[in-house]
C-alpha positions as CSV (number, residue, x, y, z in Angstrom):
1,M,11.1,18.3,-24.1
2,S,13.2,20.5,-21.9
3,D,17.0,20.2,-21.5
4,A,16.8,22.2,-18.3
5,P,18.6,20.6,-15.3
6,I,16.4,18.9,-12.7
7,D,16.1,20.9,-9.4
8,T,17.6,18.4,-7.0
9,Q,17.4,20.8,-4.1
10,T,13.8,19.8,-3.5
11,C,15.0,16.2,-2.9
12,T,17.7,17.1,-0.4
13,P,17.6,14.6,2.6
14,T,16.4,16.0,5.9
15,L,16.3,12.8,7.9
16,P,19.0,10.2,8.3
17,G,18.5,6.9,6.6
18,F,17.4,8.2,3.2
19,T,19.6,9.2,0.3
20,C,17.1,11.9,-0.8
21,G,13.4,12.6,-0.9
22,L,13.0,10.4,-3.9
23,D,14.5,7.5,-1.9
24,A,11.9,8.0,0.8
25,T,9.1,8.2,-1.7
26,L,10.2,5.1,-3.6
27,R,10.5,3.1,-0.3
28,V,6.8,3.9,0.5
29,V,5.5,3.0,-3.0
30,A,7.9,0.1,-3.5
31,G,6.3,-2.7,-5.5
32,K,4.3,-3.1,-8.7
33,W,0.9,-2.7,-7.1
34,K,1.1,0.1,-4.5
35,P,1.1,3.0,-7.0
36,L,-1.9,1.4,-8.8
37,I,-3.8,1.0,-5.6
38,L,-3.1,4.7,-4.7
39,Y,-4.2,5.7,-8.3
40,F,-7.5,3.8,-8.2
41,L,-8.3,5.0,-4.7
42,A,-7.6,8.6,-5.7
43,Q,-10.0,8.2,-8.7
44,D,-12.9,6.6,-7.0
45,G,-12.8,7.6,-3.4
46,P,-13.8,4.9,-0.8
47,T,-13.7,1.6,-2.7
48,R,-14.6,-1.9,-1.7
49,Y,-12.1,-4.6,-2.0
50,G,-13.8,-6.4,-4.9
51,E,-14.0,-3.1,-6.9
52,L,-10.3,-2.5,-6.3
53,R,-9.5,-6.1,-7.3
54,R,-11.3,-5.7,-10.6
55,A,-9.7,-2.4,-11.3
56,I,-6.1,-3.7,-10.8
57,R,-5.9,-6.5,-13.3
58,D,-3.5,-9.4,-12.8
59,V,-2.9,-8.8,-9.0
60,S,-3.5,-11.9,-6.9
61,D,-5.7,-11.7,-3.8
62,K,-2.8,-12.4,-1.6
63,M,-0.7,-9.6,-3.0
64,L,-3.5,-7.1,-3.0
65,I,-4.3,-7.8,0.6
66,Q,-0.6,-7.6,1.6
67,Q,-0.1,-4.3,-0.2
68,L,-3.3,-2.8,1.3
69,K,-2.1,-3.8,4.8
70,E,1.3,-2.2,4.2
71,L,-0.3,1.0,2.8
72,E,-2.6,1.1,5.8
73,G,0.3,0.5,8.2
74,D,2.2,3.3,6.6
75,G,-0.7,5.7,7.1
76,L,-1.5,6.1,3.4
77,V,-4.7,4.1,3.2
78,K,-7.7,4.0,5.6
79,R,-9.6,0.8,6.0
80,T,-13.2,1.2,7.2
81,D,-14.9,-2.0,8.5
82,Y,-18.7,-1.3,8.9
83,R,-19.1,-4.4,11.1
84,E,-22.1,-5.6,9.1
85,I,-23.3,-8.9,7.9
86,P,-22.5,-9.7,5.2
87,P,-19.1,-8.1,5.8
88,R,-18.6,-4.6,4.3
89,V,-15.1,-3.0,4.2
90,D,-13.9,-0.2,2.1
91,Y,-10.6,1.5,1.5
92,S,-9.8,5.2,1.0
93,L,-6.8,7.5,1.1
94,S,-5.6,9.3,4.2
95,P,-4.5,12.9,3.8
96,L,-0.9,11.6,3.5
97,G,-2.1,9.1,0.8
98,I,-3.9,11.9,-1.1
99,S,-0.7,14.0,-1.1
100,L,1.3,11.0,-2.4
101,A,-1.4,10.2,-5.1
102,Q,-1.2,13.8,-6.2
103,A,2.6,13.5,-6.5
104,L,2.1,10.5,-8.8
105,V,0.0,12.4,-11.3
106,P,3.0,13.6,-13.3
107,L,4.2,10.0,-13.6
108,C,0.8,9.0,-14.9
109,T,0.8,11.9,-17.4
110,W,4.3,10.9,-18.5
111,G,3.2,7.3,-19.1
112,T,0.1,8.4,-21.0
113,E,2.1,10.8,-23.2
114,N,4.9,8.2,-23.9
115,M,2.8,5.0,-24.0
116,E,3.7,4.3,-27.7
117,E,7.4,4.6,-27.0
118,V,7.2,2.6,-23.8
119,T,5.3,-0.1,-25.7
120,R,8.1,-0.3,-28.2
121,V,10.7,-0.4,-25.4
122,F,9.1,-3.3,-23.8
123,A,8.6,-5.1,-27.2
124,R,12.4,-4.7,-27.9
125,R,13.2,-5.9,-24.4
126,E,10.9,-8.9,-24.8
127,A,12.4,-9.7,-28.2
128,S,16.0,-9.5,-26.9
129,H,15.2,-11.6,-23.8
130,G,12.9,-14.0,-25.6
131,K,10.3,-13.7,-22.9
132,R,7.4,-11.6,-21.7
133,V,8.3,-8.6,-19.5
134,A,5.6,-7.3,-17.3
């Protein structure tokens, strides 16, 4: 692990209203499910709702629909309605969504590389609070 300082110059704010670039990014992906939605759409390309629902375990229909609408409204996800019967709709990433999904890859790598330690952290947290932490 490197002890080198983090280059914060790349996160310098350029627009008012944000503390830094990280602030802007976190506001876009705020919530438990948005990063996972972006991840699965980046893996599989255009994806139907049911496939996405199965891939993202534990998310409710209401929450998944809400998060997809927000991502669509933010220009990260494209919703294609084929206007067929039975209804067929799929979701894919916009160019902006692709660039954000690519930015999330290092976080995924970090999680994979540190999964054992993270599991221990959550076990300690659960034990000290006496409840399950998701």
